[in-house]
C-alpha positions as CSV (number, residue, x, y, z in Angstrom):
1,X,73.4,139.8,108.1
2,X,74.9,136.4,107.3
3,X,78.6,135.9,108.1
4,X,81.0,133.3,106.6
5,X,78.5,132.7,103.8
6,X,76.7,134.8,101.2
7,X,73.3,133.3,101.7
8,X,72.7,132.6,98.0
9,X,72.6,129.3,96.1
10,X,72.5,129.4,92.3
11,X,70.2,127.0,90.5
12,X,70.8,126.5,86.7
13,X,68.7,124.3,84.5
14,X,70.6,123.5,81.3
15,X,67.6,122.1,79.6
16,X,65.5,125.2,79.5
17,X,68.4,127.6,80.4
18,X,66.6,129.0,83.4
19,X,68.7,130.7,86.1
20,X,67.4,131.1,89.7
21,X,68.9,132.4,92.9
22,X,67.7,130.8,96.1
23,X,68.3,132.3,99.6
24,X,68.2,129.5,102.2
25,X,67.6,130.4,105.9
26,X,70.3,130.9,108.4
27,X,69.1,127.7,110.1
28,X,69.7,125.8,106.8
29,X,73.3,127.1,106.8
30,X,73.9,126.2,110.4
31,X,72.5,122.8,109.9
32,X,74.4,121.9,106.7
33,X,77.2,124.4,106.6
34,X,78.1,123.8,102.9
35,X,80.2,121.2,101.0
36,X,79.1,117.7,101.9
37,X,76.2,119.0,104.0
38,X,74.6,120.8,101.0
39,X,75.3,117.8,98.7
40,X,73.7,115.3,101.0
41,X,70.7,117.5,101.5
42,X,70.0,118.2,97.9
43,X,70.7,114.6,96.6
44,X,68.4,113.1,99.3
45,X,65.6,115.7,98.8
46,X,65.6,116.2,95.0
47,X,66.8,112.9,93.3
48,X,64.4,110.1,92.6
49,X,65.7,106.7,93.6
50,X,67.1,104.6,90.8
51,X,67.9,107.3,88.3
52,X,70.6,106.9,85.7
53,X,73.7,108.7,87.0
54,X,74.4,109.8,83.4
55,X,70.8,110.8,82.7
56,X,69.3,114.2,82.6
57,X,67.6,113.6,86.0
58,X,70.9,113.6,87.9
59,X,72.0,116.8,89.5
60,X,75.5,118.2,89.9
61,X,75.9,120.0,93.2
62,X,78.9,122.3,93.7
63,X,79.3,123.7,97.2
64,X,81.8,125.8,99.1
65,X,81.8,125.8,102.9
66,X,81.3,128.3,105.6
67,X,85.1,128.7,105.9
68,X,86.0,128.5,102.3
69,X,87.9,131.6,101.2
70,X,88.9,133.0,104.6
71,X,92.5,134.4,104.6
72,X,93.7,131.4,106.7
73,X,95.8,128.4,105.7
74,X,93.8,125.3,104.9
75,X,90.4,126.6,104.0
76,X,90.2,126.8,100.2
77,X,88.2,123.7,99.5
78,X,84.8,123.0,97.9
79,X,82.9,119.8,97.1
80,X,81.2,118.5,94.1
81,X,78.5,115.8,94.3
82,X,76.0,113.8,92.3
83,X,74.8,110.2,92.0
84,X,78.1,108.5,91.0
85,X,78.3,106.8,87.6
86,X,81.2,104.7,89.1
87,X,79.4,103.3,92.2
88,X,75.7,104.0,91.5
89,X,75.5,105.5,94.9
90,X,76.3,108.7,96.8
91,X,79.0,110.6,94.9
92,X,81.3,113.3,96.2
93,X,84.8,114.6,95.8
94,X,86.6,117.7,97.2
95,X,89.3,119.9,95.7
96,X,91.5,122.8,96.8
97,X,93.1,125.4,94.6
98,X,91.6,128.9,94.0
99,X,88.2,128.1,92.5
100,X,86.1,127.7,95.7
101,X,87.1,131.1,97.2
102,X,86.5,132.8,93.8
103,X,83.0,131.3,93.7
104,X,82.1,132.9,97.0
105,X,83.7,136.2,96.0
106,X,81.4,136.0,92.9
107,X,78.4,136.0,95.3
108,X,77.4,132.4,95.7
109,X,77.9,129.6,98.2
110,X,77.0,126.9,95.7
111,X,75.4,125.8,92.5
112,X,72.7,123.2,91.6
113,X,73.1,122.2,88.0
114,X,70.1,120.4,86.5
115,X,69.1,119.0,83.1
116,X,71.2,118.7,80.0
117,X,72.2,121.3,77.4
118,X,71.3,120.4,73.8
119,X,74.9,121.4,72.8
120,X,78.2,122.0,74.6
121,X,78.1,125.0,77.0
122,X,80.0,126.6,79.8
123,X,78.7,128.7,82.7
124,X,80.2,132.1,83.4
125,X,79.6,133.8,86.7
126,X,81.0,137.3,87.5
127,X,79.8,139.2,90.5
128,X,76.4,137.6,90.6
129,X,75.9,137.9,86.9
130,X,75.4,134.5,85.3
131,X,75.6,133.5,81.6
132,X,75.3,130.2,79.8
133,X,77.7,130.4,76.9
134,X,78.4,128.2,73.9
135,X,81.4,125.8,74.4
136,X,81.4,124.3,70.9
137,X,84.9,125.7,70.3
138,X,86.4,124.1,73.4
139,X,84.5,120.8,73.3
140,X,87.0,118.0,72.6
141,X,89.9,120.1,73.7
142,X,92.3,119.1,76.4
143,X,92.2,121.1,79.6
144,X,95.3,123.2,79.0
145,X,94.1,124.4,75.6
146,X,90.5,124.9,76.9
147,X,91.7,127.2,79.8
148,X,93.8,129.3,77.4
149,X,90.9,129.7,74.9
150,X,88.5,130.7,77.7
151,X,91.1,133.2,79.1
152,X,91.3,134.8,75.6
153,X,87.6,134.8,75.0
154,X,86.9,136.5,78.3
155,X,89.9,138.8,78.1
156,X,90.9,137.9,81.6
157,X,93.5,135.5,82.8
158,X,92.5,135.9,86.4
159,X,89.2,134.0,86.0
160,X,89.1,130.6,87.7
161,X,88.2,127.7,85.4
162,X,86.5,124.5,86.7
163,X,86.4,122.1,83.8
164,X,86.3,118.6,82.3
165,X,88.7,117.2,79.7
166,X,88.1,114.6,76.9
167,X,87.6,111.8,79.5
168,X,84.6,113.6,81.0
169,X,83.2,114.2,77.5
170,X,83.7,110.5,76.7
171,X,81.9,109.6,79.9
172,X,84.8,107.7,81.4
173,X,83.3,106.4,84.7
174,X,86.1,107.9,86.7
175,X,86.6,111.1,84.9
176,X,87.5,114.0,87.2
177,X,86.9,117.8,87.3
178,X,89.9,120.1,87.4
179,X,90.5,123.7,88.4
180,X,93.8,125.5,87.6
181,X,94.8,122.4,85.6
182,X,96.1,120.6,88.7
183,X,93.5,120.7,91.5
184,X,91.1,117.8,91.1
185,X,87.7,116.7,92.3
186,X,89.2,113.4,91.5
187,X,87.0,110.5,92.6
188,X,83.6,109.0,91.9
189,X,83.4,110.0,88.2
190,X,81.8,113.4,88.6
191,X,83.5,114.6,85.5
192,X,81.4,112.1,83.6
193,X,78.2,113.6,85.1
194,X,79.4,117.0,84.0
195,X,80.1,115.6,80.5
196,X,76.7,113.9,80.4
197,X,75.1,117.4,80.8
198,X,77.2,118.8,77.9
199,X,78.8,121.2,80.4
200,X,82.4,121.8,79.7
201,X,83.3,124.3,82.4
202,X,82.1,126.7,85.1
203,X,84.2,129.9,85.1
204,X,84.0,132.3,88.0
205,X,85.2,135.8,88.8
206,X,84.4,137.8,91.9
207,X,85.4,141.1,93.5
208,X,83.1,140.9,96.5
209,X,84.4,140.4,100.1
210,X,83.3,137.4,102.1
211,X,81.5,138.8,105.2
212,X,82.9,137.6,108.5
213,X,81.9,138.2,112.1
214,X,85.4,138.8,113.6
215,X,88.1,139.6,111.1
216,X,90.6,140.4,113.9
217,X,90.2,136.9,115.5
218,X,90.6,135.3,112.0
219,X,93.8,137.2,111.5
220,X,95.0,136.2,115.0
221,X,94.4,132.5,114.2
222,X,96.2,132.8,110.8
223,X,99.3,134.5,112.3
224,X,99.4,132.0,115.1
225,X,99.4,129.1,112.7
226,X,102.2,130.7,110.7
227,X,104.3,131.0,113.9
228,X,104.4,127.2,114.5
229,X,103.3,125.2,111.5
230,X,106.9,124.6,110.3
231,X,107.8,123.1,113.8
232,X,105.3,120.3,113.2
233,X,107.0,117.4,111.4
234,X,103.9,116.6,109.4
235,X,103.3,120.1,107.9
236,X,107.0,120.7,107.5
237,X,107.4,117.5,105.6
238,X,104.5,118.5,103.4
239,X,106.2,121.7,102.5
240,X,109.6,120.1,101.9
241,X,108.6,117.0,100.0
242,X,104.8,117.1,99.4
243,X,102.6,114.0,99.8
244,X,105.2,111.9,97.9
245,X,107.1,111.9,101.2
246,X,105.0,108.8,102.0
247,X,106.7,106.6,99.4
248,X,109.8,105.6,101.4
249,X,108.1,105.5,104.8
250,X,105.4,103.2,103.5
251,X,107.9,101.0,101.7
252,X,110.0,100.6,104.8
253,X,106.8,99.7,106.7
254,X,105.9,97.1,104.2
255,X,102.7,98.9,103.2
256,X,103.5,100.5,99.8
257,X,100.9,99.0,97.4
258,X,103.0,97.1,94.8
259,X,102.1,94.8,91.9
260,X,98.3,95.4,92.3
261,X,98.3,95.0,96.1
262,X,100.1,91.6,96.0
263,X,103.2,93.0,97.6
264,X,103.9,95.6,100.3
265,X,107.4,96.5,99.3
266,X,108.8,97.8,96.0
267,X,112.4,97.0,95.4
268,X,113.1,100.2,93.5
269,X,111.0,102.5,95.6
270,X,114.0,104.8,96.1
271,X,113.9,105.7,92.4
272,X,110.4,107.1,92.6
273,X,110.8,108.8,96.0
274,X,110.1,112.4,97.0
275,X,113.8,113.0,97.5
276,X,114.5,112.1,93.8
277,X,111.6,114.3,92.7
278,X,113.1,117.2,94.6
279,X,116.6,116.6,93.2
280,X,115.7,116.0,89.6
281,X,112.4,117.7,88.5
282,X,110.9,119.9,91.2
283,X,110.7,123.5,89.9
284,X,108.5,125.1,92.5
285,X,106.5,124.4,95.7
286,X,103.0,125.7,95.2
287,X,99.8,125.7,97.2
288,X,96.2,126.6,97.4
289,X,94.5,129.9,98.3
290,X,96.0,131.6,101.4
291,X,97.9,128.5,102.4
292,X,101.5,128.6,103.6
293,X,102.0,124.8,103.7
294,X,102.5,124.7,99.9
295,X,102.3,120.9,99.6
296,X,101.7,121.0,95.9
297,X,104.6,120.3,93.4
298,X,105.4,121.9,90.1
299,X,107.6,119.5,88.1
300,X,109.2,119.8,84.7
301,X,111.0,117.3,82.5
302,X,112.8,118.1,79.3
303,X,114.2,114.8,78.0
304,X,114.7,113.1,74.6
305,X,111.9,110.7,75.2
306,X,109.7,112.5,77.8
307,X,108.8,116.1,78.4
308,X,106.5,117.2,81.2
309,X,104.8,120.6,81.3
310,X,104.8,122.2,84.7
311,X,101.5,123.9,84.3
312,X,99.8,120.6,85.1
313,X,101.5,120.5,88.6
314,X,103.2,117.4,89.7
315,X,102.3,114.0,91.1
316,X,100.9,113.5,94.6
317,X,101.7,110.4,96.6
318,X,98.6,108.6,95.3
319,X,99.8,109.2,91.7
320,X,103.4,108.1,92.4
321,X,102.2,104.9,93.9
322,X,99.4,104.2,91.3
323,X,101.7,104.6,88.3
324,X,104.8,103.6,90.1
325,X,105.0,100.7,92.6
326,X,101.5,99.4,91.8
327,X,102.5,98.8,88.2
328,X,106.1,98.0,89.2
329,X,107.4,101.1,87.3
330,X,110.5,102.7,88.7
331,X,110.8,105.6,86.3
332,X,109.7,108.8,88.0
333,X,109.7,110.7,84.7
334,X,107.0,108.2,83.4
335,X,105.0,108.8,86.6
336,X,105.3,112.6,86.1
337,X,104.1,112.2,82.5
338,X,101.3,110.0,83.6
339,X,100.2,112.7,86.0
340,X,100.3,115.3,83.2
341,X,98.3,113.1,80.8
342,X,95.6,112.5,83.5
343,X,95.3,116.2,84.1
344,X,95.2,117.0,80.4
345,X,92.5,114.4,79.8
346,X,90.7,115.0,83.1
347,X,90.8,111.5,84.6
348,X,91.3,110.3,88.2
349,X,94.9,109.1,88.7
350,X,94.0,106.6,91.4
351,X,91.3,104.7,89.5
352,X,93.3,105.0,86.3
353,X,96.4,103.4,87.9
354,X,94.3,100.8,89.6
355,X,92.5,99.9,86.3
356,X,95.9,99.6,84.5
357,X,97.3,97.4,87.3
358,X,94.2,95.2,87.2
359,X,94.6,94.8,83.4
360,X,98.3,94.0,83.9
361,X,97.4,91.1,86.3
362,X,94.8,89.9,83.8
363,X,97.4,90.0,81.1
364,X,99.8,88.1,83.2
365,X,97.2,85.4,83.8
366,X,96.2,85.2,80.1
367,X,92.7,86.7,80.6
368,X,93.6,89.6,78.3
369,X,95.7,88.9,75.2
370,X,98.2,91.1,73.5
371,X,95.9,91.1,70.5
372,X,93.1,92.6,72.5
373,X,95.6,95.2,73.7
374,X,96.3,96.3,70.1
375,X,99.8,94.8,70.5
376,X,100.7,96.5,73.8
377,X,102.8,94.4,76.1
378,X,101.0,95.1,79.4
379,X,103.5,93.3,81.6
380,X,104.2,94.7,85.1
381,X,107.1,97.1,84.8
382,X,106.5,98.0,81.2
383,X,106.6,101.8,81.6
384,X,105.7,102.6,78.0
385,X,102.5,100.7,78.3
386,X,101.2,102.8,81.2
387,X,101.2,106.0,79.1
388,X,99.6,104.2,76.2
389,X,96.8,102.9,78.3
390,X,96.0,106.2,79.9
391,X,95.3,107.6,76.4
392,X,93.3,104.6,75.4
393,X,91.1,104.9,78.6
394,X,90.6,108.6,78.2
395,X,89.6,108.3,74.6
396,X,87.7,105.0,75.0
397,X,89.8,103.3,72.4
398,X,90.2,99.5,72.1
399,X,90.6,97.9,75.6
400,X,90.4,101.4,77.0
401,X,86.7,101.5,76.3
402,X,86.2,98.5,78.7
403,X,88.6,99.8,81.4
404,X,86.8,103.2,81.2
405,X,83.8,101.5,82.9
406,X,85.9,100.9,86.0
407,X,87.8,97.7,86.9
408,X,84.8,96.1,88.7
409,X,82.6,96.3,85.6
410,X,85.5,95.3,83.3
411,X,86.2,92.2,85.4
412,X,82.5,91.1,85.1
413,X,82.6,91.5,81.4
414,X,86.0,89.7,81.0
415,X,85.1,86.8,83.3
416,X,87.5,83.8,83.5
417,X,88.5,84.7,87.0
418,X,89.3,88.4,86.4
419,X,87.1,89.3,89.4
420,X,89.8,88.1,91.9
421,X,92.2,90.8,90.6
422,X,89.8,93.7,91.3
423,X,90.4,95.8,94.4
424,X,87.2,98.0,94.7
425,X,84.7,98.8,97.4
426,X,81.2,99.7,96.2
427,X,82.7,99.9,92.7
428,X,85.4,102.4,93.4
429,X,89.1,101.4,93.3
430,X,91.2,101.4,96.5
431,X,93.5,104.3,97.1
432,X,97.3,103.8,97.6
433,X,97.1,102.8,101.3
434,X,97.5,99.2,102.5
435,X,94.8,98.2,105.1
436,X,96.8,95.1,106.1
437,X,99.2,97.5,107.8
438,X,96.6,100.2,108.8
439,X,93.4,98.4,109.6
440,X,91.5,101.6,110.4
441,X,92.0,102.6,106.7
442,X,90.3,99.3,105.9
443,X,87.3,100.2,108.0
444,X,87.2,103.5,106.2
445,X,87.3,101.9,102.8
446,X,84.5,99.6,103.7
447,X,82.0,102.0,105.3
448,X,82.6,105.2,103.3
449,X,79.6,106.2,101.4
450,X,81.6,106.9,98.2
451,X,83.4,103.6,98.1
452,X,87.1,103.1,98.9
453,X,88.4,106.5,100.2
454,X,91.6,107.1,102.1
455,X,90.6,110.4,103.6
456,X,87.8,109.2,105.9
457,X,90.0,109.7,109.0
458,X,93.6,110.2,109.8
459,X,95.5,107.0,109.4
460,X,96.3,104.5,112.2
461,X,100.0,105.2,112.4
462,X,99.2,108.7,113.7
463,X,97.8,107.3,116.9
464,X,100.0,104.3,117.4
465,X,102.5,105.9,119.8
466,X,102.7,108.8,122.3
467,X,103.5,112.2,120.8
468,X,102.0,115.3,119.3
469,X,99.3,113.7,117.1
470,X,98.0,111.5,119.9
471,X,97.9,114.5,122.3
472,X,96.1,116.5,119.6
473,X,93.1,114.1,119.6
474,X,92.6,113.9,123.4
475,X,89.7,116.4,123.1
476,X,87.9,113.5,121.4
477,X,88.6,111.2,124.3
478,X,91.3,109.2,122.4
479,X,94.0,109.2,125.1
480,X,96.0,106.0,124.7
481,X,98.0,104.7,121.8
482,X,96.3,102.2,119.6
483,X,98.4,99.8,117.5
484,X,98.1,100.2,113.7
485,X,97.1,96.5,113.5
486,X,94.6,96.6,116.4
487,X,91.1,95.8,115.1
488,X,89.4,95.9,118.5
489,X,86.6,98.1,119.8
490,X,89.2,100.7,120.7
491,X,90.1,101.2,117.1
492,X,86.5,101.3,116.0
493,X,85.7,103.9,118.7
494,X,88.6,106.1,117.6
495,X,87.4,105.7,114.0
496,X,83.8,106.7,114.8
497,X,84.9,109.9,116.5
498,X,87.5,110.9,113.9
499,X,85.1,110.1,111.0
500,X,82.7,112.7,112.3
501,X,85.6,115.2,112.6
502,X,86.7,114.6,109.0
503,X,83.1,114.8,107.7
504,X,82.8,118.2,109.3
505,X,85.9,119.3,107.4
506,X,84.2,118.3,104.1
507,X,81.2,120.5,105.0
508,X,83.2,123.6,105.8
509,X,86.0,123.8,103.2
510,X,88.9,122.7,105.6
511,X,91.9,120.8,104.2
512,X,92.7,117.7,106.1
513,X,96.4,118.7,106.1
514,X,96.1,121.8,108.3
515,X,94.1,120.9,111.4
516,X,95.1,118.2,113.8
517,X,95.7,115.3,113.8
518,X,97.1,115.3,110.2
519,X,98.3,118.9,110.5
520,X,99.2,121.4,113.2
521,X,96.2,123.6,113.9
522,X,94.7,122.6,117.3
523,X,91.0,121.7,117.8
524,X,90.3,124.8,119.8
525,X,91.5,127.0,116.9
526,X,89.2,125.3,114.4
527,X,86.2,125.9,116.7
528,X,87.3,129.5,117.2
529,X,87.6,129.9,113.4
530,X,84.0,128.8,112.9
531,X,82.9,131.3,115.6
532,X,84.9,134.1,114.1
533,X,83.7,133.5,110.6
534,X,80.0,133.0,111.4
535,X,79.3,134.6,114.8
536,X,77.7,131.4,116.0
537,X,78.2,130.5,119.6
538,X,79.3,127.0,118.6
539,X,81.3,124.2,120.2
540,X,83.2,121.0,119.2
541,X,80.1,119.1,120.1
542,X,77.9,120.9,117.5
543,X,80.6,120.5,114.9
544,X,80.9,116.8,115.5
545,X,77.1,116.4,115.4
546,X,77.1,118.2,112.1
547,X,79.7,115.8,110.7
548,X,77.7,112.9,112.0
549,X,74.5,114.2,110.4
550,X,76.0,114.2,106.9
551,X,77.4,110.6,107.3
552,X,73.9,109.4,108.1
553,X,72.3,111.4,105.2
554,X,74.8,109.9,102.7
555,X,74.1,106.5,104.2
556,X,70.4,106.9,103.7
557,X,71.0,107.8,100.1
558,X,73.0,104.6,99.5
559,X,70.4,102.5,101.3
560,X,67.7,104.0,99.0
561,X,69.8,103.1,96.0
562,X,70.0,99.4,97.1
563,X,73.3,99.2,99.0
564,X,73.3,96.9,102.0
565,X,75.5,95.5,104.7
566,X,77.2,93.2,102.2
567,X,78.7,96.3,100.5
568,X,80.6,97.3,103.7
569,X,83.5,94.9,103.1
570,X,86.9,94.7,101.5
571,X,88.3,92.9,98.5
572,X,89.2,89.2,99.1
573,X,92.9,90.0,98.5
574,X,93.1,92.0,101.7
575,X,92.0,88.9,103.7
576,X,95.1,87.1,102.3
577,X,98.7,87.6,103.3
578,X,101.1,90.2,101.8
579,X,103.6,88.4,99.6
580,X,106.7,90.4,100.6
581,X,108.1,93.2,102.8
582,X,108.2,93.9,106.5
583,X,104.6,92.6,106.9
584,X,105.0,89.6,104.7
585,X,102.2,87.1,105.4
586,X,100.1,89.7,107.3
587,X,96.4,89.8,106.4
588,X,93.2,91.1,107.9
589,X,91.1,88.5,109.7
590,X,87.8,88.4,107.9
591,X,86.0,87.3,111.1
592,X,87.6,90.1,113.2
593,X,86.8,92.6,110.4
594,X,83.2,91.7,110.3
595,X,83.0,92.0,114.1
596,X,84.5,95.5,113.8
597,X,81.9,96.5,111.3
598,X,79.2,95.2,113.6
599,X,80.6,97.2,116.4
600,X,80.8,100.3,114.2
601,X,77.1,100.0,113.3
602,X,76.3,99.8,117.0
603,X,78.4,102.8,117.9
604,X,76.9,104.8,115.1
605,X,73.3,104.1,116.3
606,X,72.6,101.8,113.3
607,X,70.8,98.4,113.5
608,X,72.5,95.1,112.7
609,X,72.0,95.6,108.9
610,X,73.6,99.1,109.0
611,X,70.4,101.1,108.8
612,X,70.2,104.2,111.0
613,X,67.6,103.8,113.7
614,X,64.7,106.2,114.0
615,X,66.0,107.5,117.3
616,X,69.4,108.3,115.7
617,X,67.9,110.1,112.8
618,X,65.7,112.2,115.0
619,X,68.6,113.0,117.3
620,X,70.4,114.3,114.3
621,X,67.4,116.2,113.0
622,X,67.0,114.1,110.0
623,X,63.4,113.3,108.9
624,X,63.2,110.2,106.8
């Protein structure tokens, strides 16, 4: 009997409405584990090179992990993958919430969604019973209304709804997928892939128990974590202030992205801080399935000019910076409203904020005129324009139709020097973390298979001095502090080890905020949790190799799609100096960065062009 997983993958073809249940072997599960592992496997095996990401040939893979749904803090997550319409390469995004555990309780570890429905549909899964239902009545609706209509239709408000909004239907290249109206598979435009298939939602309901090998050990690990997690400053801070706690610390360090990454310090950062959020609009601390950390925010605003509905959650750090400092907006109510709009329309807050900031700099440099903006004054700091632009992008109206393609494509079409204002890697906009103050983040942006991603490893500042977080990574052989600005082989070595660890998280359903080094759960407890769930006699070595395997598989997918060494770089702006703040004048040396990438290739077992060697692939049991 399988443990930790159900042993069933659901395959649905929307073109002919066929429904099949596949039962992979235990070896398959131990090799790929779920999440990123399943996605990399199926995309490599089943997609033909060069397909249109928004064409019928693309497949949407939704996968829980071997730990998803256990009654332990930090294991609610699942991943969605496809060929990305934003990057043209490997696409993947993870989310928490309650949908992933419910999928497993409904009887399945994952879904493979193929083809395209001839009219809008949604998928309903209840205890292994699967239906493809008409979604004409919810197509075109915002996410909040869609969820209520599906609750009413099914007569059950406890079902879990994974859905796209109008942005996904309109094929915005960075449309996201939401569950519970506030948990997002945010990046890579996977909502557009779902929209291209005329698939509005996947609704799940399950009453089954997830089989585990040792429930007593799982309970022991859960209770142990609850006994100490609030003593850890990182997890305690997440409970008290959520991820927006990073605003003031990054600003003080000169690494808060401001004015489209020109600056590292925002003069009015205190007005958009987590402390202000807590004092003015926070209504409740909420979290994901079985998690005590409760890092999510529920905010509400009832003002004369702005009202914000708490059912859409509240802004994360990324959202605060993207619609705040990045656009020089110091009004937290506008940030909260921007978050609500993005969740209502189903659009990634990071790429949306970055696209607006890009357009602001183009406007400032007379590349975009006010006439082209339908009269909108898109100056930095004009808070009203941010909300107007979100709606234009989601609905593909006016200039929004261009920006909906992503800022890199928009810049090529605009010309006239617009390209120098774009901050993308592989076509995906940077997240709200400044590599000129955390160079390991820059390595992650450059080499990540999905384009710029801030969650490839824990950030440099965690390991820059002695203390709990440095001690926590000593099992990986990282035993000495490494300065946040150090770009030597020592930083690359630490990056390589921790990238494998984080990749393993994305296979199994683990949230980055619970295990060390970003959280409090020690390495040995994570390994013990895998053993207790599955019954496997496993080790940290096997888990690291599993993470490395998926990194290489995703790399192979991108190489097959035409990506090369030249794509593993950073925007030119990051090789220039910051214009203000504590690190004013600081830049990344392009020569040193290129050397670091070369060392990374070597440490990964790749050749000088970034292609995995035959020996490395065979070592990882990848046949290619």
